[in-house]
All heavy atoms as a GROMACS GRO file, in nm:
protein
  603
    1MET      N    1  21.371   3.609  -2.041
    1MET     CA    2  21.461   3.497  -2.024
    1MET      C    3  21.391   3.394  -1.935
    1MET      O    4  21.333   3.429  -1.832
    1MET     CB    5  21.591   3.545  -1.960
    1MET     CG    6  21.691   3.436  -1.933
    1MET     SD    7  21.851   3.494  -1.874
    1MET     CE    8  21.920   3.555  -2.024
    2THR      N    9  21.399   3.270  -1.974
    2THR     CA   10  21.337   3.163  -1.896
    2THR      C   11  21.429   3.125  -1.780
    2THR      O   12  21.550   3.151  -1.784
    2THR     CB   13  21.311   3.038  -1.982
    2THR    OG1   14  21.438   2.981  -2.018
    2THR    CG2   15  21.229   3.070  -2.105
    3PRO      N   16  21.374   3.058  -1.676
    3PRO     CA   17  21.460   3.010  -1.568
    3PRO      C   18  21.571   2.917  -1.618
    3PRO      O   19  21.684   2.925  -1.570
    3PRO     CB   20  21.363   2.936  -1.476
    3PRO     CG   21  21.233   3.005  -1.496
    3PRO     CD   22  21.232   3.039  -1.643
    4LYS      N   23  21.542   2.834  -1.718
    4LYS     CA   24  21.643   2.744  -1.772
    4LYS      C   25  21.755   2.822  -1.840
    4LYS      O   26  21.874   2.792  -1.822
    4LYS     CB   27  21.581   2.644  -1.870
    4LYS     CG   28  21.681   2.543  -1.921
    4LYS     CD   29  21.615   2.438  -2.006
    4LYS     CE   30  21.718   2.332  -2.047
    4LYS     NZ   31  21.657   2.219  -2.113
    5GLU      N   32  21.720   2.922  -1.918
    5GLU     CA   33  21.821   3.004  -1.985
    5GLU      C   34  21.909   3.076  -1.882
    5GLU      O   35  22.031   3.085  -1.899
    5GLU     CB   36  21.754   3.106  -2.077
    5GLU     CG   37  21.687   3.044  -2.198
    5GLU     CD   38  21.598   3.141  -2.274
    5GLU    OE1   39  21.550   3.241  -2.215
    5GLU    OE2   40  21.576   3.116  -2.394
    6LYS      N   41  21.847   3.127  -1.776
    6LYS     CA   42  21.923   3.196  -1.672
    6LYS      C   43  22.014   3.098  -1.600
    6LYS      O   44  22.129   3.131  -1.567
    6LYS     CB   45  21.828   3.264  -1.573
    6LYS     CG   46  21.899   3.340  -1.464
    6LYS     CD   47  22.000   3.437  -1.520
    6LYS     CE   48  21.964   3.578  -1.498
    6LYS     NZ   49  22.065   3.674  -1.545
    7ALA      N   50  21.968   2.976  -1.574
    7ALA     CA   51  22.049   2.874  -1.509
    7ALA      C   52  22.174   2.844  -1.591
    7ALA      O   53  22.286   2.843  -1.538
    7ALA     CB   54  21.968   2.746  -1.488
    8ILE      N   55  22.157   2.825  -1.719
    8ILE     CA   56  22.271   2.797  -1.808
    8ILE      C   57  22.367   2.916  -1.810
    8ILE      O   58  22.488   2.900  -1.800
    8ILE     CB   59  22.221   2.762  -1.950
    8ILE    CG1   60  22.148   2.628  -1.948
    8ILE    CG2   61  22.336   2.761  -2.050
    8ILE    CD1   62  22.069   2.597  -2.073
    9GLU      N   63  22.313   3.036  -1.821
    9GLU     CA   64  22.396   3.156  -1.823
    9GLU      C   65  22.479   3.169  -1.695
    9GLU      O   66  22.599   3.197  -1.701
    9GLU     CB   67  22.307   3.279  -1.840
    9GLU     CG   68  22.384   3.410  -1.839
    9GLU     CD   69  22.292   3.530  -1.840
    9GLU    OE1   70  22.216   3.548  -1.743
    9GLU    OE2   71  22.299   3.607  -1.937
   10LEU      N   72  22.416   3.147  -1.580
   10LEU     CA   73  22.488   3.159  -1.453
   10LEU      C   74  22.599   3.056  -1.442
   10LEU      O   75  22.711   3.089  -1.403
   10LEU     CB   76  22.391   3.143  -1.336
   10LEU     CG   77  22.310   3.265  -1.298
   10LEU    CD1   78  22.206   3.229  -1.193
   10LEU    CD2   79  22.400   3.375  -1.246
   11VAL      N   80  22.570   2.932  -1.475
   11VAL     CA   81  22.672   2.827  -1.466
   11VAL      C   82  22.788   2.859  -1.558
   11VAL      O   83  22.906   2.850  -1.519
   11VAL     CB   84  22.612   2.688  -1.495
   11VAL    CG1   85  22.722   2.583  -1.509
   11VAL    CG2   86  22.514   2.648  -1.385
   12GLU      N   87  22.758   2.901  -1.680
   12GLU     CA   88  22.865   2.932  -1.776
   12GLU      C   89  22.954   3.047  -1.729
   12GLU      O   90  23.072   3.051  -1.760
   12GLU     CB   91  22.804   2.962  -1.914
   12GLU     CG   92  22.752   2.837  -1.982
   12GLU     CD   93  22.687   2.863  -2.116
   12GLU    OE1   94  22.669   2.982  -2.153
   12GLU    OE2   95  22.654   2.765  -2.184
   13LYS      N   96  22.898   3.140  -1.653
   13LYS     CA   97  22.978   3.252  -1.603
   13LYS      C   98  23.082   3.208  -1.501
   13LYS      O   99  23.180   3.278  -1.480
   13LYS     CB  100  22.886   3.358  -1.541
   13LYS     CG  101  22.812   3.438  -1.645
   13LYS     CD  102  22.730   3.548  -1.582
   13LYS     CE  103  22.664   3.630  -1.693
   13LYS     NZ  104  22.600   3.750  -1.642
   14PHE      N  105  23.062   3.093  -1.439
   14PHE     CA  106  23.156   3.043  -1.340
   14PHE      C  107  23.257   2.944  -1.396
   14PHE      O  108  23.343   2.895  -1.324
   14PHE     CB  109  23.081   2.979  -1.222
   14PHE     CG  110  23.015   3.078  -1.131
   14PHE    CD1  111  22.879   3.101  -1.137
   14PHE    CD2  112  23.090   3.150  -1.039
   14PHE    CE1  113  22.817   3.193  -1.053
   14PHE    CE2  114  23.030   3.242  -0.955
   14PHE     CZ  115  22.893   3.263  -0.962
   15ILE      N  116  23.249   2.913  -1.525
   15ILE     CA  117  23.344   2.821  -1.588
   15ILE      C  118  23.455   2.904  -1.653
   15ILE      O  119  23.426   2.992  -1.734
   15ILE     CB  120  23.275   2.733  -1.695
   15ILE    CG1  121  23.170   2.643  -1.631
   15ILE    CG2  122  23.378   2.648  -1.770
   15ILE    CD1  123  23.088   2.563  -1.730
   16PRO      N  124  23.580   2.875  -1.618
   16PRO     CA  125  23.690   2.948  -1.683
   16PRO      C  126  23.683   2.930  -1.835
   16PRO      O  127  23.666   2.819  -1.884
   16PRO     CB  128  23.816   2.882  -1.625
   16PRO     CG  129  23.771   2.820  -1.498
   16PRO     CD  130  23.628   2.780  -1.520
   17PRO      N  131  23.698   3.036  -1.911
   17PRO     CA  132  23.680   3.029  -2.057
   17PRO      C  133  23.788   2.952  -2.131
   17PRO      O  134  23.768   2.910  -2.244
   17PRO     CB  135  23.679   3.175  -2.101
   17PRO     CG  136  23.750   3.247  -1.992
   17PRO     CD  137  23.724   3.171  -1.865
   18SER      N  138  23.901   2.926  -2.068
   18SER     CA  139  24.012   2.864  -2.139
   18SER      C  140  24.011   2.712  -2.137
   18SER      O  141  24.100   2.649  -2.193
   18SER     CB  142  24.144   2.913  -2.079
   18SER     OG  143  24.151   2.874  -1.943
   19LEU      N  144  23.911   2.650  -2.075
   19LEU     CA  145  23.912   2.505  -2.061
   19LEU      C  146  23.850   2.434  -2.182
   19LEU      O  147  23.750   2.477  -2.237
   19LEU     CB  148  23.834   2.462  -1.936
   19LEU     CG  149  23.896   2.502  -1.802
   19LEU    CD1  150  23.805   2.457  -1.689
   19LEU    CD2  151  24.034   2.442  -1.786
   20ASP      N  152  23.913   2.323  -2.222
   20ASP     CA  153  23.855   2.235  -2.323
   20ASP      C  154  23.753   2.146  -2.253
   20ASP      O  155  23.743   2.145  -2.131
   20ASP     CB  156  23.964   2.147  -2.387
   20ASP     CG  157  24.061   2.230  -2.469
   20ASP    OD1  158  24.017   2.332  -2.526
   20ASP    OD2  159  24.179   2.193  -2.475
   21ARG      N  160  23.683   2.066  -2.328
   21ARG     CA  161  23.578   1.982  -2.270
   21ARG      C  162  23.632   1.848  -2.216
   21ARG      O  163  23.576   1.744  -2.237
   21ARG     CB  164  23.470   1.956  -2.373
   21ARG     CG  165  23.393   2.081  -2.406
   21ARG     CD  166  23.246   2.052  -2.403
   21ARG     NE  167  23.172   2.174  -2.422
   21ARG     CZ  168  23.072   2.210  -2.345
   21ARG    NH1  169  23.035   2.134  -2.246
   21ARG    NH2  170  23.007   2.320  -2.369
   22GLY      N  171  23.744   1.852  -2.145
   22GLY     CA  172  23.803   1.732  -2.086
   22GLY      C  173  23.762   1.718  -1.941
   22GLY      O  174  23.661   1.773  -1.895
   23VAL      N  175  23.843   1.645  -1.867
   23VAL     CA  176  23.815   1.620  -1.725
   23VAL      C  177  23.815   1.750  -1.646
   23VAL      O  178  23.729   1.771  -1.561
   23VAL     CB  179  23.919   1.521  -1.667
   23VAL    CG1  180  23.902   1.506  -1.517
   23VAL    CG2  181  23.907   1.386  -1.735
   24GLU      N  182  23.910   1.839  -1.676
   24GLU     CA  183  23.915   1.966  -1.606
   24GLU      C  184  23.786   2.045  -1.626
   24GLU      O  185  23.737   2.111  -1.535
   24GLU     CB  186  24.033   2.049  -1.651
   24GLU     CG  187  24.167   1.998  -1.602
   24GLU     CD  188  24.281   2.086  -1.648
   24GLU    OE1  189  24.256   2.196  -1.701
   24GLU    OE2  190  24.396   2.044  -1.631
   25TYR      N  191  23.733   2.039  -1.747
   25TYR     CA  192  23.607   2.109  -1.776
   25TYR      C  193  23.495   2.051  -1.692
   25TYR      O  194  23.415   2.124  -1.634
   25TYR     CB  195  23.573   2.100  -1.924
   25TYR     CG  196  23.448   2.177  -1.960
   25TYR    CD1  197  23.455   2.310  -1.995
   25TYR    CD2  198  23.322   2.116  -1.958
   25TYR    CE1  199  23.342   2.384  -2.026
   25TYR    CE2  200  23.209   2.188  -1.990
   25TYR     CZ  201  23.219   2.321  -2.023
   25TYR     OH  202  23.107   2.392  -2.052
   26TRP      N  203  23.488   1.917  -1.684
   26TRP     CA  204  23.382   1.852  -1.608
   26TRP      C  205  23.388   1.893  -1.461
   26TRP      O  206  23.286   1.924  -1.401
   26TRP     CB  207  23.393   1.700  -1.622
   26TRP     CG  208  23.286   1.626  -1.549
   26TRP    CD1  209  23.158   1.601  -1.594
   26TRP    CD2  210  23.293   1.572  -1.418
   26TRP    NE1  211  23.088   1.533  -1.498
   26TRP    CE2  212  23.169   1.514  -1.389
   26TRP    CE3  213  23.393   1.566  -1.322
   26TRP    CZ2  214  23.141   1.452  -1.268
   26TRP    CZ3  215  23.366   1.504  -1.201
   26TRP    CH2  216  23.241   1.448  -1.175
   27VAL      N  217  23.508   1.894  -1.404
   27VAL     CA  218  23.525   1.935  -1.264
   27VAL      C  219  23.485   2.081  -1.249
   27VAL      O  220  23.411   2.117  -1.157
   27VAL     CB  221  23.670   1.912  -1.216
   27VAL    CG1  222  23.694   1.975  -1.080
   27VAL    CG2  223  23.702   1.762  -1.213
   28SER      N  224  23.531   2.165  -1.341
   28SER     CA  225  23.496   2.307  -1.334
   28SER      C  226  23.347   2.330  -1.350
   28SER      O  227  23.290   2.418  -1.286
   28SER     CB  228  23.572   2.385  -1.442
   28SER     OG  229  23.708   2.387  -1.412
   29GLU      N  230  23.282   2.249  -1.436
   29GLU     CA  231  23.138   2.263  -1.453
   29GLU      C  232  23.064   2.230  -1.324
   29GLU      O  233  22.969   2.300  -1.286
   29GLU     CB  234  23.089   2.174  -1.567
   29GLU     CG  235  22.943   2.194  -1.600
   29GLU     CD  236  22.896   2.111  -1.717
   29GLU    OE1  237  22.945   1.998  -1.733
   29GLU    OE2  238  22.810   2.161  -1.792
   30ASN      N  239  23.108   2.128  -1.253
   30ASN     CA  240  23.044   2.094  -1.125
   30ASN      C  241  23.067   2.202  -1.021
   30ASN      O  242  22.976   2.236  -0.945
   30ASN     CB  243  23.093   1.958  -1.075
   30ASN     CG  244  23.031   1.844  -1.153
   30ASN    OD1  245  22.915   1.850  -1.188
   30ASN    ND2  246  23.109   1.742  -1.181
   31ILE      N  247  23.187   2.256  -1.018
   31ILE     CA  248  23.215   2.367  -0.927
   31ILE      C  249  23.132   2.489  -0.966
   31ILE      O  250  23.077   2.558  -0.880
   31ILE     CB  251  23.366   2.400  -0.926
   31ILE    CG1  252  23.444   2.284  -0.864
   31ILE    CG2  253  23.393   2.531  -0.852
   31ILE    CD1  254  23.593   2.294  -0.882
   32ALA      N  255  23.120   2.513  -1.095
   32ALA     CA  256  23.040   2.627  -1.144
   32ALA      C  257  22.894   2.612  -1.102
   32ALA      O  258  22.830   2.710  -1.063
   32ALA     CB  259  23.052   2.637  -1.295
   33LYS      N  260  22.841   2.491  -1.112
   33LYS     CA  261  22.702   2.467  -1.068
   33LYS      C  262  22.688   2.498  -0.920
   33LYS      O  263  22.590   2.561  -0.878
   33LYS     CB  264  22.662   2.322  -1.095
   33LYS     CG  265  22.640   2.290  -1.240
   33LYS     CD  266  22.604   2.144  -1.256
   33LYS     CE  267  22.605   2.101  -1.400
   33LYS     NZ  268  22.576   1.957  -1.415
   34HIS      N  269  22.784   2.452  -0.842
   34HIS     CA  270  22.781   2.477  -0.698
   34HIS      C  271  22.784   2.628  -0.670
   34HIS      O  272  22.707   2.678  -0.588
   34HIS     CB  273  22.900   2.407  -0.631
   34HIS     CG  274  22.902   2.422  -0.482
   34HIS    ND1  275  22.813   2.359  -0.399
   34HIS    CD2  276  22.984   2.494  -0.403
   34HIS    CE1  277  22.838   2.392  -0.274
   34HIS    NE2  278  22.943   2.474  -0.274
   35CYS      N  279  22.871   2.700  -0.738
   35CYS     CA  280  22.880   2.845  -0.721
   35CYS      C  281  22.751   2.914  -0.763
   35CYS      O  282  22.704   3.007  -0.695
   35CYS     CB  283  22.997   2.901  -0.801
   35CYS     SG  284  23.159   2.850  -0.739
   36ALA      N  285  22.693   2.871  -0.874
   36ALA     CA  286  22.567   2.930  -0.921
   36ALA      C  287  22.455   2.905  -0.820
   36ALA      O  288  22.373   2.994  -0.796
   36ALA     CB  289  22.531   2.873  -1.057
   37LEU      N  290  22.452   2.786  -0.760
   37LEU     CA  291  22.351   2.757  -0.658
   37LEU      C  292  22.368   2.846  -0.536
   37LEU      O  293  22.270   2.896  -0.480
   37LEU     CB  294  22.357   2.609  -0.617
   37LEU     CG  295  22.304   2.510  -0.720
   37LEU    CD1  296  22.339   2.368  -0.679
   37LEU    CD2  297  22.154   2.526  -0.739
   38ILE      N  298  22.493   2.869  -0.497
   38ILE     CA  299  22.518   2.959  -0.384
   38ILE      C  300  22.470   3.100  -0.418
   38ILE      O  301  22.404   3.166  -0.336
   38ILE     CB  302  22.668   2.960  -0.348
   38ILE    CG1  303  22.708   2.826  -0.286
   38ILE    CG2  304  22.700   3.076  -0.252
   38ILE    CD1  305  22.857   2.808  -0.269
   39ALA      N  306  22.500   3.146  -0.539
   39ALA     CA  307  22.457   3.280  -0.582
   39ALA      C  308  22.305   3.293  -0.580
   39ALA      O  309  22.250   3.392  -0.530
   39ALA     CB  310  22.512   3.310  -0.721
   40VAL      N  311  22.236   3.192  -0.631
   40VAL     CA  312  22.090   3.196  -0.635
   40VAL      C  313  22.033   3.193  -0.492
   40VAL      O  314  21.938   3.266  -0.462
   40VAL     CB  315  22.033   3.081  -0.721
   40VAL    CG1  316  21.883   3.070  -0.705
   40VAL    CG2  317  22.070   3.103  -0.867
   41ASP      N  318  22.092   3.112  -0.405
   41ASP     CA  319  22.047   3.110  -0.265
   41ASP      C  320  22.062   3.247  -0.201
   41ASP      O  321  21.974   3.291  -0.126
   41ASP     CB  322  22.125   3.006  -0.185
   41ASP     CG  323  22.078   2.863  -0.209
   41ASP    OD1  324  21.963   2.845  -0.257
   41ASP    OD2  325  22.156   2.770  -0.180
   42GLU      N  326  22.173   3.315  -0.231
   42GLU     CA  327  22.195   3.450  -0.176
   42GLU      C  328  22.092   3.549  -0.230
   42GLU      O  329  22.043   3.635  -0.157
   42GLU     CB  330  22.337   3.498  -0.208
   42GLU     CG  331  22.444   3.423  -0.132
   42GLU     CD  332  22.438   3.448   0.018
   42GLU    OE1  333  22.414   3.563   0.060
   42GLU    OE2  334  22.460   3.352   0.094
   43ILE      N  335  22.058   3.537  -0.358
   43ILE     CA  336  21.957   3.625  -0.418
   43ILE      C  337  21.822   3.602  -0.352
   43ILE      O  338  21.752   3.697  -0.315
   43ILE     CB  339  21.949   3.602  -0.571
   43ILE    CG1  340  22.077   3.652  -0.638
   43ILE    CG2  341  21.826   3.669  -0.630
   43ILE    CD1  342  22.094   3.606  -0.782
   44ILE      N  343  21.785   3.474  -0.337
   44ILE     CA  344  21.656   3.441  -0.274
   44ILE      C  345  21.652   3.494  -0.130
   44ILE      O  346  21.552   3.552  -0.087
   44ILE     CB  347  21.630   3.289  -0.279
   44ILE    CG1  348  21.607   3.246  -0.424
   44ILE    CG2  349  21.512   3.251  -0.191
   44ILE    CD1  350  21.605   3.094  -0.444
   45GLU      N  351  21.761   3.474  -0.057
   45GLU     CA  352  21.767   3.522   0.081
   45GLU      C  353  21.752   3.673   0.088
   45GLU      O  354  21.679   3.726   0.172
   45GLU     CB  355  21.899   3.479   0.146
   45GLU     CG  356  21.909   3.515   0.292
   45GLU     CD  357  22.038   3.469   0.354
   45GLU    OE1  358  22.096   3.369   0.308
   45GLU    OE2  359  22.083   3.535   0.450
   46ALA      N  360  21.818   3.744  -0.002
   46ALA     CA  361  21.808   3.890  -0.004
   46ALA      C  362  21.666   3.935  -0.036
   46ALA      O  363  21.614   4.029   0.025
   46ALA     CB  364  21.906   3.949  -0.105
   47LEU      N  365  21.603   3.867  -0.131
   47LEU     CA  366  21.465   3.902  -0.165
   47LEU      C  367  21.370   3.874  -0.049
   47LEU      O  368  21.276   3.949  -0.026
   47LEU     CB  369  21.420   3.824  -0.290
   47LEU     CG  370  21.483   3.869  -0.421
   47LEU    CD1  371  21.450   3.769  -0.532
   47LEU    CD2  372  21.437   4.009  -0.460
   48CYS      N  373  21.395   3.765   0.024
   48CYS     CA  374  21.310   3.731   0.138
   48CYS      C  375  21.325   3.833   0.251
   48CYS      O  376  21.230   3.857   0.325
   48CYS     CB  377  21.343   3.591   0.189
   48CYS     SG  378  21.284   3.460   0.079
   49ASP      N  379  21.444   3.891   0.263
   49ASP     CA  380  21.466   3.993   0.365
   49ASP      C  381  21.379   4.115   0.340
   49ASP      O  382  21.346   4.189   0.432
   49ASP     CB  383  21.613   4.035   0.371
   49ASP     CG  384  21.701   3.928   0.434
   49ASP    OD1  385  21.646   3.835   0.497
   49ASP    OD2  386  21.824   3.938   0.418
   50TYR      N  387  21.344   4.138   0.214
   50TYR     CA  388  21.260   4.252   0.177
   50TYR      C  389  21.126   4.202   0.126
   50TYR      O  390  21.074   4.251   0.028
   50TYR     CB  391  21.331   4.338   0.072
   50TYR     CG  392  21.461   4.391   0.124
   50TYR    CD1  393  21.582   4.332   0.091
   50TYR    CD2  394  21.462   4.500   0.210
   50TYR    CE1  395  21.702   4.380   0.143
   50TYR    CE2  396  21.581   4.549   0.261
   50TYR     CZ  397  21.700   4.488   0.227
   50TYR     OH  398  21.818   4.536   0.278
   51TYR      N  399  21.075   4.102   0.193
   51TYR     CA  400  20.953   4.032   0.151
   51TYR      C  401  20.834   4.127   0.144
   51TYR      O  402  20.805   4.202   0.235
   51TYR     CB  403  20.921   3.919   0.249
   51TYR     CG  404  20.790   3.852   0.221
   51TYR    CD1  405  20.781   3.754   0.124
   51TYR    CD2  406  20.676   3.889   0.290
   51TYR    CE1  407  20.660   3.693   0.097
   51TYR    CE2  408  20.555   3.828   0.264
   51TYR     CZ  409  20.548   3.729   0.167
   51TYR     OH  410  20.428   3.669   0.139
   52ASP      N  411  20.768   4.122   0.032
   52ASP     CA  412  20.635   4.178   0.017
   52ASP      C  413  20.570   4.102  -0.098
   52ASP      O  414  20.635   4.024  -0.168
   52ASP     CB  415  20.634   4.329  -0.006
   52ASP     CG  416  20.707   4.372  -0.131
   52ASP    OD1  417  20.756   4.285  -0.206
   52ASP    OD2  418  20.715   4.493  -0.157
   53TYR      N  419  20.443   4.120  -0.119
   53TYR     CA  420  20.370   4.038  -0.216
   53TYR      C  421  20.430   4.040  -0.356
   53TYR      O  422  20.448   3.936  -0.416
   53TYR     CB  423  20.222   4.077  -0.219
   53TYR     CG  424  20.143   3.990  -0.313
   53TYR    CD1  425  20.112   3.860  -0.278
   53TYR    CD2  426  20.105   4.037  -0.438
   53TYR    CE1  427  20.041   3.778  -0.365
   53TYR    CE2  428  20.035   3.956  -0.525
   53TYR     CZ  429  20.002   3.826  -0.488
   53TYR     OH  430  19.934   3.746  -0.574
   54PRO      N  431  20.466   4.158  -0.413
   54PRO     CA  432  20.522   4.157  -0.549
   54PRO      C  433  20.650   4.075  -0.561
   54PRO      O  434  20.679   4.019  -0.665
   54PRO     CB  435  20.548   4.304  -0.578
   54PRO     CG  436  20.457   4.378  -0.489
   54PRO     CD  437  20.445   4.293  -0.365
   55ASN      N  438  20.729   4.066  -0.453
   55ASN     CA  439  20.853   3.990  -0.459
   55ASN      C  440  20.829   3.840  -0.468
   55ASN      O  441  20.918   3.767  -0.507
   55ASN     CB  442  20.940   4.019  -0.337
   55ASN     CG  443  21.022   4.145  -0.352
   55ASN    OD1  444  21.033   4.200  -0.461
   55ASN    ND2  445  21.078   4.190  -0.244
   56MET      N  446  20.712   3.793  -0.430
   56MET     CA  447  20.687   3.649  -0.432
   56MET      C  448  20.701   3.593  -0.573
   56MET      O  449  20.754   3.484  -0.592
   56MET     CB  450  20.548   3.616  -0.376
   56MET     CG  451  20.540   3.627  -0.225
   56MET     SD  452  20.671   3.536  -0.137
   56MET     CE  453  20.642   3.369  -0.190
   57TYR      N  454  20.658   3.666  -0.674
   57TYR     CA  455  20.675   3.620  -0.812
   57TYR      C  456  20.823   3.608  -0.846
   57TYR      O  457  20.867   3.510  -0.905
   57TYR     CB  458  20.605   3.716  -0.909
   57TYR     CG  459  20.633   3.682  -1.053
   57TYR    CD1  460  20.568   3.576  -1.115
   57TYR    CD2  461  20.727   3.756  -1.126
   57TYR    CE1  462  20.595   3.543  -1.247
   57TYR    CE2  463  20.755   3.723  -1.258
   57TYR     CZ  464  20.688   3.617  -1.318
   57TYR     OH  465  20.716   3.584  -1.448
   58ILE      N  466  20.900   3.707  -0.804
   58ILE     CA  467  21.044   3.707  -0.833
   58ILE      C  468  21.112   3.593  -0.757
   58ILE      O  469  21.197   3.523  -0.812
   58ILE     CB  470  21.106   3.844  -0.796
   58ILE    CG1  471  21.044   3.954  -0.881
   58ILE    CG2  472  21.258   3.842  -0.812
   58ILE    CD1  473  21.074   4.094  -0.833
   59ILE      N  474  21.076   3.574  -0.631
   59ILE     CA  475  21.133   3.466  -0.551
   59ILE      C  476  21.101   3.331  -0.614
   59ILE      O  477  21.190   3.246  -0.626
   59ILE     CB  478  21.082   3.473  -0.406
   59ILE    CG1  479  21.140   3.598  -0.337
   59ILE    CG2  480  21.118   3.346  -0.329
   59ILE    CD1  481  21.075   3.631  -0.204
   60ASP      N  482  20.980   3.312  -0.658
   60ASP     CA  483  20.942   3.186  -0.724
   60ASP      C  484  21.022   3.165  -0.852
   60ASP      O  485  21.063   3.053  -0.883
   60ASP     CB  486  20.792   3.183  -0.756
   60ASP     CG  487  20.706   3.166  -0.631
   60ASP    OD1  488  20.759   3.121  -0.528
   60ASP    OD2  489  20.587   3.197  -0.639
   61TRP      N  490  21.046   3.272  -0.928
   61TRP     CA  491  21.124   3.262  -1.051
   61TRP      C  492  21.266   3.216  -1.020
   61TRP      O  493  21.320   3.127  -1.084
   61TRP     CB  494  21.125   3.396  -1.125
   61TRP     CG  495  21.185   3.388  -1.261
   61TRP    CD1  496  21.123   3.349  -1.376
   61TRP    CD2  497  21.320   3.420  -1.297
   61TRP    NE1  498  21.212   3.355  -1.481
   61TRP    CE2  499  21.334   3.398  -1.436
   61TRP    CE3  500  21.431   3.464  -1.226
   61TRP    CZ2  501  21.452   3.419  -1.504
   61TRP    CZ3  502  21.550   3.485  -1.293
   61TRP    CH2  503  21.560   3.463  -1.431
   62TRP      N  504  21.328   3.275  -0.915
   62TRP     CA  505  21.464   3.235  -0.878
   62TRP      C  506  21.468   3.092  -0.825
   62TRP      O  507  21.566   3.021  -0.845
   62TRP     CB  508  21.523   3.333  -0.777
   62TRP     CG  509  21.574   3.457  -0.845
   62TRP    CD1  510  21.517   3.580  -0.846
   62TRP    CD2  511  21.690   3.468  -0.927
   62TRP    NE1  512  21.591   3.666  -0.922
   62TRP    CE2  513  21.699   3.601  -0.973
   62TRP    CE3  514  21.790   3.378  -0.966
   62TRP    CZ2  515  21.801   3.646  -1.055
   62TRP    CZ3  516  21.893   3.423  -1.048
   62TRP    CH2  517  21.898   3.555  -1.091
   63LYS      N  518  21.363   3.048  -0.759
   63LYS     CA  519  21.356   2.908  -0.715
   63LYS      C  520  21.351   2.815  -0.836
   63LYS      O  521  21.410   2.706  -0.833
   63LYS     CB  522  21.236   2.886  -0.624
   63LYS     CG  523  21.256   2.946  -0.486
   63LYS     CD  524  21.135   2.923  -0.398
   63LYS     CE  525  21.156   2.983  -0.260
   63LYS     NZ  526  21.039   2.965  -0.172
   64GLN      N  527  21.284   2.857  -0.941
   64GLN     CA  528  21.282   2.777  -1.064
   64GLN      C  529  21.421   2.773  -1.129
   64GLN      O  530  21.463   2.670  -1.181
   64GLN     CB  531  21.180   2.834  -1.163
   64GLN     CG  532  21.037   2.816  -1.120
   64GLN     CD  533  20.940   2.887  -1.214
   64GLN    OE1  534  20.967   2.899  -1.334
   64GLN    NE2  535  20.830   2.935  -1.161
   65VAL      N  536  21.492   2.886  -1.123
   65VAL     CA  537  21.629   2.891  -1.174
   65VAL      C  538  21.714   2.789  -1.098
   65VAL      O  539  21.790   2.712  -1.158
   65VAL     CB  540  21.690   3.032  -1.163
   65VAL    CG1  541  21.839   3.030  -1.196
   65VAL    CG2  542  21.616   3.130  -1.253
   66LYS      N  543  21.700   2.786  -0.966
   66LYS     CA  544  21.775   2.692  -0.884
   66LYS      C  545  21.745   2.548  -0.925
   66LYS      O  546  21.836   2.466  -0.938
   66LYS     CB  547  21.742   2.714  -0.736
   66LYS     CG  548  21.821   2.626  -0.642
   66LYS     CD  549  21.792   2.657  -0.498
   66LYS     CE  550  21.871   2.563  -0.408
   66LYS     NZ  551  21.850   2.593  -0.267
   67GLN      N  552  21.619   2.517  -0.947
   67GLN     CA  553  21.581   2.381  -0.990
   67GLN      C  554  21.644   2.347  -1.124
   67GLN      O  555  21.690   2.234  -1.146
   67GLN     CB  556  21.429   2.369  -0.999
   67GLN     CG  557  21.361   2.370  -0.865
   67GLN     CD  558  21.208   2.374  -0.876
   67GLN    OE1  559  21.155   2.400  -0.984
   67GLN    NE2  560  21.140   2.351  -0.766
   68GLU      N  561  21.650   2.443  -1.214
   68GLU     CA  562  21.710   2.419  -1.346
   68GLU      C  563  21.861   2.397  -1.334
   68GLU      O  564  21.917   2.313  -1.406
   68GLU     CB  565  21.680   2.534  -1.442
   68GLU     CG  566  21.533   2.545  -1.481
   68GLU     CD  567  21.481   2.426  -1.557
   68GLU    OE1  568  21.560   2.356  -1.624
   68GLU    OE2  569  21.360   2.402  -1.554
   69ILE      N  570  21.926   2.470  -1.245
   69ILE     CA  571  22.070   2.448  -1.224
   69ILE      C  572  22.093   2.306  -1.173
   69ILE      O  573  22.184   2.237  -1.219
   69ILE     CB  574  22.128   2.551  -1.126
   69ILE    CG1  575  22.126   2.691  -1.185
   69ILE    CG2  576  22.272   2.513  -1.084
   69ILE    CD1  577  22.157   2.803  -1.085
   70GLU      N  578  22.010   2.263  -1.080
   70GLU     CA  579  22.024   2.128  -1.025
   70GLU      C  580  22.006   2.020  -1.130
   70GLU      O  581  22.064   1.913  -1.121
   70GLU     CB  582  21.926   2.109  -0.910
   70GLU     CG  583  21.962   2.193  -0.788
   70GLU     CD  584  21.853   2.200  -0.683
   70GLU    OE1  585  21.736   2.168  -0.714
   70GLU    OE2  586  21.885   2.238  -0.569
   71LYS      N  587  21.926   2.048  -1.234
   71LYS     CA  588  21.902   1.951  -1.343
   71LYS      C  589  22.018   1.943  -1.441
   71LYS      O  590  22.030   1.843  -1.512
   71LYS     CB  591  21.776   1.988  -1.421
   71LYS     CG  592  21.648   1.972  -1.345
   71LYS     CD  593  21.533   2.013  -1.439
   71LYS     CE  594  21.403   2.030  -1.368
   71LYS     NZ  595  21.299   2.077  -1.460
   72LEU      N  596  22.097   2.048  -1.449
   72LEU     CA  597  22.206   2.052  -1.547
   72LEU      C  598  22.310   1.943  -1.521
   72LEU      O  599  22.335   1.904  -1.413
   72LEU     CB  600  22.273   2.189  -1.549
   72LEU     CG  601  22.187   2.305  -1.598
   72LEU    CD1  602  22.263   2.436  -1.583
   72LEU    CD2  603  22.147   2.285  -1.743
   0.00000   0.00000   0.00000
């Protein structure tokens, strides 16, 4: 899975499934992006707490996911 695919997947998980694509959806999408960014920050922080060389690749991947969420 690419960082972009993961970004989209995470944001979609925070959007209530019953919303149409109206104003409520737009507001929920922005809230979902914010929630996804918080989740990714928590993942990065947890990985940094257990820092070792192999984790650097994983940390960089999650940072790319964060950048992709910000672009959405």
